[in-house]
Structures are given as structure tokens and as C-alpha cells.
C-alpha positions in Angstrom: 48.2 19.6 0.6 45.2 21.8 -0.4 42.1 19.8 0.2 39.7 20.8 -2.5 36.1 19.5 -2.7 37.0 17.1 -5.5 39.9 15.8 -3.5 37.7 15.4 -0.4 35.3 13.3 -2.4 38.2 11.3 -3.8 39.6 10.5 -0.3 36.2 9.7 1.0 35.7 7.3 -1.9 39.1 5.7 -1.4 38.8 5.2 2.4 35.2 4.0 2.2 36.2 1.5 -0.5 39.0 0.2 1.6 36.9 -0.2 4.7 33.9 -1.8 3.0 35.6 -3.6 0.1 35.8 -7.0 1.6 32.1 -7.0 2.6 31.1 -5.7 -0.9 33.3 -8.4 -2.5 31.7 -11.0 -0.3 28.2 -10.0 -1.4 29.2 -9.7 -5.0 30.6 -13.2 -5.2 27.7 -14.8 -3.3 25.3 -12.8 -5.4 26.9 -14.2 -8.5 26.8 -17.7 -7.1 23.0 -17.6 -6.5 22.1 -15.7 -9.6 20.8 -18.7 -11.5 19.6 -20.7 -8.5 16.2 -21.5 -10.1 17.7 -22.9 -13.3 20.4 -24.8 -11.6 18.0 -26.4 -9.1 15.7 -27.5 -11.9 18.8 -29.0 -13.6 19.9 -30.6 -10.3 16.5 -32.2 -9.8 16.1 -33.3 -13.4 16.0 -37.0 -12.2 12.7 -36.1 -10.6 10.9 -35.4 -13.9 8.0 -37.8 -14.5 6.4 -39.3 -17.6 2.6 -38.8 -17.9 1.0 -42.2 -18.3 -1.0 -40.9 -21.3 -1.0 -37.8 -23.4 -4.3 -36.7 -21.8 -3.4 -37.8 -18.3 -4.5 -35.4 -15.5 -3.1 -34.9 -12.0 -4.5 -36.8 -9.0 -6.8 -34.8 -6.9 -5.3 -33.4 -3.7 -6.9 -35.9 -1.4 -5.8 -38.9 -3.4 -2.3 -37.5 -3.9 -1.7 -37.0 -0.2 -3.2 -40.4 0.6 -0.7 -42.0 -1.8 2.2 -40.0 -0.4 1.3 -40.9 3.2 1.6 -44.6 2.3 5.4 -43.9 2.1 5.7 -40.9 4.3 2.9 -41.1 6.9 4.2 -38.2 9.0 4.4 -35.7 6.2 2.1 -32.7 6.8 2.9 -30.2 4.1 2.5 -26.5 4.8 2.3 -25.9 1.1 1.8 -27.8 -2.2 2.9 -26.5 -5.6 1.8 -27.9 -8.9 3.5 -27.1 -12.2 1.8 -26.7 -15.6 4.7 -28.6 -17.2 3.4 -32.2 -17.3 6.8 -33.6 -16.7 7.4 -31.7 -13.4 6.6 -33.3 -10.0 4.4 -31.9 -7.3 6.4 -30.0 -4.6 5.4 -30.6 -1.0 6.9 -28.0 1.4 7.4 -28.6 5.0 8.7 -25.1 5.8 12.0 -25.2 7.5 12.0 -29.0 7.7 12.5 -29.3 3.9 10.9 -29.9 0.6 9.7 -33.2 -0.9 8.5 -34.2 -4.3 5.8 -36.6 -5.6 4.6 -37.9 -8.9 1.4 -35.9 -9.7 -0.1 -38.8 -11.6 0.5 -41.7 -9.2 1.3 -40.1 -5.9 4.6 -41.9 -5.8 6.9 -40.3 -3.2 10.1 -39.1 -5.0 12.2 -37.9 -2.1 13.8 -34.6 -1.2 15.6 -33.8 -4.4 19.3 -32.9 -4.7 20.4 -32.1 -1.2 23.9 -31.0 -2.1 22.8 -28.2 -4.5 20.0 -27.2 -2.2 22.3 -26.9 0.8 24.8 -25.0 -1.4 22.3 -22.3 -2.4 20.9 -22.1 1.1 24.4 -21.6 2.5 25.3 -19.1 -0.3 22.1 -17.1 0.4 22.8 -17.0 4.1 26.3 -15.9 3.4 25.1 -13.2 1.1 22.6 -11.8 3.7 24.1 -12.7 7.1 27.8 -13.6 6.4 26.9 -17.0 7.8 29.9 -19.2 8.0 32.1 -16.5 9.4 31.2 -17.3 13.0 29.4 -14.0 13.5 25.9 -13.9 15.0 23.2 -13.6 12.4 22.1 -10.2 13.5 25.7 -8.9 13.4 26.2 -10.3 10.0 23.0 -8.7 8.7 24.1 -5.3 10.2 27.5 -5.6 8.4 26.0 -6.5 5.0 23.5 -3.7 5.4 26.3 -1.2 6.2 28.2 -2.6 3.2 25.3 -2.0 0.9 24.9 1.6 2.3 28.6 2.3 1.8 28.4 0.8 -1.7 25.7 3.3 -2.5 27.9 6.1 -1.3 30.8 4.7 -3.4 28.6 4.6 -6.4 27.4 8.2 -6.0 31.0 9.5 -5.3 32.3 7.4 -8.1 30.0 9.0 -10.6 31.1 12.4 -9.4 34.8 11.4 -9.7 34.2 9.8 -13.1 32.4 12.8 -14.6 34.8 14.3 -17.2 35.9 17.8 -16.7 36.0 18.4 -20.4 33.6 16.5 -22.6 36.0 15.7 -25.4 35.8 12.3 -27.0 39.3 11.3 -26.0 38.5 12.0 -22.3 35.2 10.2 -22.5 36.6 7.2 -24.4 39.2 6.7 -21.6 36.5 6.0 -19.1 34.0 4.3 -21.4 36.0 1.8 -23.3 38.7 -0.8 -22.4 42.2 0.0 -23.6 44.2 -3.2 -24.1 47.4 -1.3 -24.4 47.4 -0.1 -20.9 49.3 -1.9 -18.0 49.7 -1.5 -14.3 48.0 1.5 -12.6 46.7 2.9 -15.9 45.0 -0.4 -16.7 43.4 -0.7 -13.3 42.1 2.9 -13.5 40.7 2.2 -17.0 39.0 -1.0 -15.9 37.7 0.6 -12.7 36.0 3.4 -14.7 34.7 1.2 -17.5 33.1 -1.4 -15.1 31.7 1.4 -12.9 30.2 3.3 -15.8 28.5 0.4 -17.6 27.1 -1.1 -14.4 26.2 2.1 -12.5 22.5 2.3 -13.6 21.4 -1.3 -12.8 23.7 -1.3 -9.8 21.8 1.7 -8.4 18.6 -0.3 -8.3 20.3 -3.4 -6.8 21.7 -1.2 -4.0 18.5 0.7 -3.4 16.5 -2.5 -3.2 19.2 -4.1 -1.0 18.8 -1.1 1.4 15.0 -1.6 1.5 15.5 -5.2 2.5 18.3 -4.4 5.0 16.8 -1.5 6.9 13.4 -0.9 8.4 13.9 2.9 7.9 14.4 2.4 4.2 11.4 0.1 3.9 9.3 2.6 5.8 10.6 5.4 3.6 9.4 3.6 0.5 5.9 3.4 2.0 5.8 7.0 3.2 7.2 8.3 -0.1 4.1 6.8 -1.8 1.7 8.3 0.8 1.1 5.0 2.6 1.6 4.0 6.2 4.3 1.4 6.7 3.1 -2.0 7.8 3.9 -3.0 11.4 6.9 -5.1 12.0 6.2 -8.8 11.5 6.1 -10.9 14.6 8.9 -13.4 14.7 8.1 -17.0 15.1 9.5 -18.8 18.0 13.0 -20.1 17.2 13.0 -18.4 13.9 15.2 -15.6 12.7 14.0 -12.1 11.8 12.2 -11.5 8.6 12.0 -8.7 6.1 9.3 -6.2 7.0 6.0 -6.3 5.2 6.2 -9.8 4.0 3.2 -11.9 2.8 2.6 -15.0 0.6 2.3 -12.7 -2.4 5.8 -11.6 -1.7 7.0 -15.0 -0.9 6.6 -16.4 -4.4 6.3 -20.0 -5.4 9.6 -20.8 -3.9 8.4 -19.5 -0.6 6.4 -22.7 -0.2 8.0 -25.1 -2.6 11.5 -24.0 -3.4 15.0 -23.3 -2.2 14.2 -19.9 -0.7 11.5 -17.4 -0.5 11.0 -13.7 -0.1 13.1 -12.1 2.6 15.0 -15.2 3.6 15.5 -18.9 3.8 12.9 -21.5 4.2 10.2 -21.1 6.8 11.4 -17.6 7.7 8.5 -15.5 8.8 5.9 -18.1 7.7 2.5 -18.1 9.4 1.6 -20.8 11.8 -0.1 -23.8 10.3 -3.5 -25.0 11.7 -3.0 -27.1 14.7 -6.2 -29.0 14.0 -6.3 -31.4 11.0 -7.2 -29.6 7.8 -10.0 -31.0 5.7 -9.4 -31.1 1.9 -13.0 -32.1 1.2 -14.3 -30.0 -1.6 -10.9 -28.5 -2.5 -10.3 -30.4 -5.7 -13.0 -28.6 -7.8 -11.9 -25.3 -6.5 -8.3 -26.0 -7.6 -9.6 -27.0 -11.0 -11.6 -23.8 -11.2 -8.5 -21.7 -10.3 -6.7 -23.4 -13.1 -9.4 -22.7 -15.6 -9.9 -19.1 -14.7 -6.2 -18.3 -15.2 -5.2 -19.2 -18.7 -1.5 -19.7 -19.2 -0.8 -20.5 -15.6 2.7 -21.9 -14.9 2.3 -23.0 -11.3 -0.2 -23.2 -8.5 1.1 -22.8 -5.0 -1.4 -23.7 -2.3 -0.8 -22.8 1.3 -2.5 -24.5 4.3 -4.9 -22.2 6.2 -3.8 -20.9 9.6 -6.7 -22.6 11.2 -9.1 -25.3 10.2 -12.1 -24.0 8.3 -10.3 -20.9 6.9 -10.0 -20.6 3.1 -6.9 -22.0 1.4 -4.7 -19.2 0.1 -3.4 -20.0 -3.4 -1.0 -18.2 -5.7 -1.5 -18.7 -9.4 1.7 -17.8 -11.3 1.8 -17.1 -15.0 5.5 -16.3 -15.0 8.7 -17.4 -13.4 9.8 -16.8 -9.8 9.9 -13.1 -9.1 7.5 -11.9 -11.8 5.1 -10.7 -9.2 3.1 -8.8 -11.8 2.1 -12.1 -13.3 0.7 -13.5 -10.1 -2.9 -13.8 -9.0 -3.7 -14.4 -5.3 -6.9 -16.2 -4.6 -8.7 -17.8 -1.6 -10.3 -21.2 -2.0 -13.3 -21.3 0.4 -14.4 -24.9 0.7 -17.3 -24.0 3.0 -18.9 -21.7 0.3 -17.4 -23.7 -2.6 -16.2 -20.5 -4.1 -12.9 -19.1 -5.5 -12.6 -15.7 -3.9 -10.3 -12.8 -4.6 -7.5 -12.5 -2.0 -6.7 -9.2 -0.2 -3.0 -10.3 -0.8 -3.4 -9.9 -4.6 -1.0 -7.3 -6.0 -3.9 -5.4 -7.6 -5.4 -4.8 -4.1 -2.2 -3.5 -2.6 -1.3 0.1 -2.1 1.5 1.5 -4.2 4.0 1.2 -1.3 3.4 -2.5 -0.9 3.4 -3.1 -4.6 6.8 -1.4 -4.9 8.0 -3.4 -1.9 7.0 -6.6 -3.7 8.7 -5.5 -6.9 11.9 -4.5 -5.0 12.7 -8.1 -3.8 12.9 -9.4 -7.3 14.3 -6.3 -8.8 17.3 -6.9 -6.6 17.9 -10.3 -8.1 16.7 -9.3 -11.6 14.1 -12.1 -11.6 11.4 -9.5 -12.1 12.5 -9.4 -15.7 13.1 -13.1 -16.1 16.3 -14.7 -17.4 17.5 -11.4 -19.0 17.1 -9.6 -15.7 19.0 -12.4 -13.8 21.8 -12.2 -16.3 22.0 -8.4 -15.9 22.1 -8.9 -12.1 24.8 -11.5 -12.4 26.9 -9.2 -14.6 26.5 -6.4 -12.0 27.7 -8.8 -9.3 30.7 -9.6 -11.5 31.3 -6.0 -12.1 31.1 -5.2 -8.4 33.8 -7.8 -7.7 36.0 -6.3 -10.3 35.4 -2.8 -9.0 36.7 -4.0 -5.6 39.6 -5.7 -7.1 40.7 -2.8 -9.3 39.9 -0.4 -6.4 42.2 -2.3 -4.1 44.9 -2.5 -6.7 44.8 1.3 -7.2 44.9 1.9 -3.4 47.8 -0.5 -3.1 49.8 1.3 -5.8 49.0 4.7 -4.3 50.1 3.7 -0.7 52.9 1.2 -1.4 53.8 1.6 -5.1 55.7 4.8 -4.6 57.4 3.5 -1.5 58.6 0.4 -3.2 59.8 2.4 -6.2 61.7 4.8 -3.9 63.3 2.0 -2.0 64.5 0.4 -5.2 66.2 3.7 -6.2 
């Protein structure tokens, strides 16, 4: 058999797909499962919605709120507190890896931990997506396998485009790889589906793969910084007992869920979080600064306050004007109770170099959340497409290696 360049690419595509198909399928299915995590968690916790006592009711100040909560939960020392602009939504009290709790912002009533089943489901699905958790593999091994799967998927995408490219740009040739043909069956149908799904998902899939590589590999993360003329950040120090975290993380990257939701930037709860102050933190003078932060950010959707790393330091706060992942709609501030000032934060996206800004965008470009619900839907469709590409790819491989043999045996 004469091995032409085209045929070499074909066999490389086929063998790579067979070797990495299961891993890609695993990430595609788990990616699809967690695509609408935010919306489904809001639905699962719908029983926690509160009714404002009056139309003009305001939230309790932070000291009164925590005092009320401590009447029911005296040991609760939140590492972060998130308020929502929606008057019916509860306050979220984050305890890092220990969990998330909810409270009524008007009365301080402790509302519990929310829906555990859904939370645990998304936590498990996220860990499965990133680390193949549940397979019995060590976390680092699982991460290496999913990273390699992402890299091979990128190679498959590039080689697939080459193989897809029509030799003759006639409409009949192009239509065969652009549109579904319901009349086809067997191998011809699998080939048609493989090409159609690949073509229509290739462009957004490219960004999902590239951002996945940035999160999987330090060299890819560093390359992003160097390509923009910036020095990569040093590796983040791991906390004792905690797993590794994505490089270059910060609260700005963490997003509101980083303190008060199911999962944050770069990993599950508590991953890569800074140490809390060991000494008691004073909230005296914080309430007027919180109110000032609200007033100077019209249209805010949520305020996520983080405890300072040591007593006396300013309180970092993220004022979000969009949904999770819309980092361009975030403002990072520091609430300095000693000076009684709301100060700009060095973590604000406008103060970051281009490399760090792109790194912050990449996390939520991967999930589509950067573009809101529409982006999430596009990412979900890409996950579905990836699963179908694996399925049709396996079917084509099976027919190639075993179809002829079965046919010959039958004769």
C-alpha cells in the first residue's frame, strides 16, 4: 500500500481517535452534564428563596446578619459572603471546602446547606471531567490523562479539517460534508454524520480545546503569557492537604462561585484558596463600605466578600454586574475599614496585563459562560457533538477493521 501524505494523516487521525476516544467521550459527557450547573443549582435551591418583609426592606448589616446566624450555627466562620441583588435570593456563606450555607438576608435566619444531592452531583461530575475521579485513578494521573485527551482531541480536530477539506469545491461534494442526508445508512451515514458534526462544531470546539489545554498544562498557560509579552506568574503554592490548582489563579478568576457556589475557577471548592486570618476578623465599619460599593456600581448583580488573610487587612470584594463567568463585568475592590475607604484592587481585570486578562477569559470561554446562557448552550452543543464524533468515529473504525471480515466470512 502506497502511503501518501493524505493517507498518513488519515491513519494518524484514525489511530489517535481510537486511542483517545474513550477519554474524549468521558469529557464530552461530563461537560454536557455540568453545562447548566448554575441554572440547575438555582432551581434545586428554589426552596431557599425568601420573601422580603416589605417592598422597601433592606438587608441586615453584616455584623447583625452574622450575629443572627451564630445563634443557630455558633461555629460558622465563613471565608466568604455573597449577597445577590435579587431581593428573593438568600445570602451565601462559604466555608471553603467545608461547604456552603444560606441565610435570610432580612432576618438572619439560618436556612441550611441547600440541596446536597445536586451539589454533590455537580461536584462529582466536575471532578470526573477534570480528574477522572471515580475511576480509582490518582487525581494527578487522571489530570494527566484528561490533559493528554484534550491535546489529542486538538490534533484530531486539525487532522479532521484537513481530511474534510473537499478536493474539488463542487456543491455536491461540499453538501455531502455539510448537510445531513437522511437517506444514507450504515457506513455512509456514519461518515456523513462524522463530517457534518465535525464541520459545524469545529470553530467553537477549537476554543474549547485551546482553553482546556491552558488549564491542563503549565507550558500552555505560560505560552499564553509569553505570547502577549508578559512574564508567566509563578506556580501557586498548594495548601496543605489540598490538591493542585490551576496556575495564575486569583479571586478575580475565582468568580462568585469561588466563594459561594458549587465550584470556582480552576477547581472544586476551596482549591487554591488563600489562608484565612487566624485571628478574629473585625467587621466594625464594614457595613457603610459595603453600601458604598453597591452604590458606586449601578446594576450590580452580586457582591462577593472575602475574609482578609490577616486581621486588619482590607476586605477584598468582587462586584459582579453579570452572571458567573462574565469576568468583563466584574469590578474588584478592597474595603479598608481602617481608612474607611473603598479602594481599587490590584486584582481588578482593568489592572491586569493582557496575559492575565486572557487567562481569566479562558476559564469561562471553555464553559461558554463568558457569553452567558447563549455561550453555555453553544458549549453544551459542542460537548454533544464531541460525543457523537467519538461514536461515529468508533463506528467507522469498527466497520473498517471488522466489517469486511464479517462480510467475507458470511460469503
